[in-house]
C-alpha positions in Angstrom: -14.6 12.3 -25.9 -14.9 10.6 -22.6 -13.2 7.3 -22.7 -13.5 6.1 -19.2 -15.9 7.5 -16.3 -15.6 6.6 -12.7 -18.5 6.6 -10.1 -19.1 5.2 -6.6 -16.8 7.5 -4.6 -18.0 9.3 -1.5 -17.4 9.7 2.4 -17.4 7.0 4.8 -16.2 5.9 8.1 -13.2 3.9 8.6 -14.0 0.1 8.4 -16.9 0.9 5.9 -16.9 -0.4 2.4 -17.4 1.3 -1.1 -17.6 -0.1 -4.7 -16.2 2.0 -7.4 -17.4 1.4 -11.0 -15.9 2.5 -14.3 -17.6 2.5 -17.6 -15.2 2.4 -20.6 -15.5 3.2 -24.2 -15.1 0.6 -26.9 -11.8 1.9 -27.6 -10.6 2.0 -24.1 -12.0 -1.3 -23.4 -11.4 -3.7 -25.9 -8.6 -6.1 -25.4 -7.5 -3.9 -22.6 -5.9 -4.4 -19.5 -7.8 -2.4 -16.9 -6.9 -1.1 -13.4 -7.3 1.7 -10.6 -4.8 4.2 -9.5 -5.2 6.7 -6.6 -3.7 9.9 -5.6 -3.8 11.3 -2.2 -3.2 15.0 -1.5 0.3 15.9 -1.7 1.5 12.4 -2.9 2.3 10.8 -6.3 -0.4 8.9 -8.1 -0.1 5.1 -7.0 -0.8 1.8 -8.5 -4.0 0.1 -6.6 -5.1 -3.0 -8.8 -5.0 -4.4 -12.4 -7.0 -7.1 -14.1 -6.5 -8.6 -17.6 -9.1 -9.3 -20.1 -10.3 -12.4 -19.1 -10.0 -11.9 -15.4 -7.5 -14.6 -15.0 -4.8 -12.3 -13.7 -5.3 -9.7 -11.0 -2.7 -7.7 -9.1 -2.9 -5.6 -6.2 -0.7 -2.9 -4.3 0.5 -4.2 -0.9 -1.6 -1.5 1.0 -5.0 -2.9 -0.6 -4.0 -6.4 -0.7 -6.8 -8.5 1.2 -9.1 -5.5 1.2 -9.9 -4.5 -2.3 -11.0 -6.5 -4.9 -10.9 -5.8 -8.9 -13.3 -7.3 -11.3 -14.7 -6.5 -14.8 -17.8 -7.2 -16.6 -16.8 -7.3 -20.3 -20.4 -7.3 -22.0 -21.1 -4.2 -19.9 -17.7 -2.5 -20.6 -17.2 -2.0 -16.8 -14.5 -2.5 -14.2 -15.2 -2.4 -10.5 -13.2 -1.9 -7.4 -14.9 -3.3 -4.2 -13.1 -1.7 -1.4 -13.7 -3.3 2.2 -12.2 -2.2 5.6 -11.4 1.0 4.4 -8.7 3.1 6.3 -8.2 6.8 6.5 -5.0 6.3 4.3 -7.4 5.2 1.5 -8.5 8.7 1.1 -7.7 9.7 -2.5 -9.0 10.4 -5.8 -9.4 7.0 -7.5 -8.8 6.9 -11.4 -9.9 4.1 -13.5 -7.2 3.2 -16.1 -6.9 1.4 -19.4 -4.1 0.1 -21.6 -3.5 -2.5 -24.4 -0.6 -4.0 -22.8 -0.2 -2.9 -19.3 -1.2 -0.5 -16.7 1.9 -0.9 -14.4 4.8 -1.4 -16.7 4.1 1.7 -18.7 2.0 4.9 -18.4 -1.7 3.7 -19.1 -3.2 5.1 -22.3 -6.3 6.0 -20.7 -7.5 7.6 -17.6 -10.8 8.5 -16.1 -11.3 11.9 -14.4 -11.2 10.4 -11.0 -13.7 9.9 -8.2 -13.1 11.0 -4.6 -13.0 8.7 -1.8 -12.8 10.0 1.8 -12.5 7.9 4.7 -13.0 9.6 8.2 -11.7 8.5 11.4 
């Protein structure tokens, strides 16, 4: 019963780019807010980005503003995170999340298993 599956993580050098993808089940995706969280070793999970159903509203955490872009493709039931100008501090496991109402104001209902992003310096 996999609801969200992330892909696209890997090992890159500082300044490089990666695009993460997330494919969602109908239950997780339908009418939902989608987003990304990340968790670095020894740290709490932190919010990265969110996007509403239509894509008309997006939000980013301060560390990634101007570098990351979240988008979605509703017919494909997919969400993306384009990550540019990557920094070593971006190293983390990245999680795709989904919720009917919000991924920031409450614990998201659905979480993927995560994909590792490692930035070398």
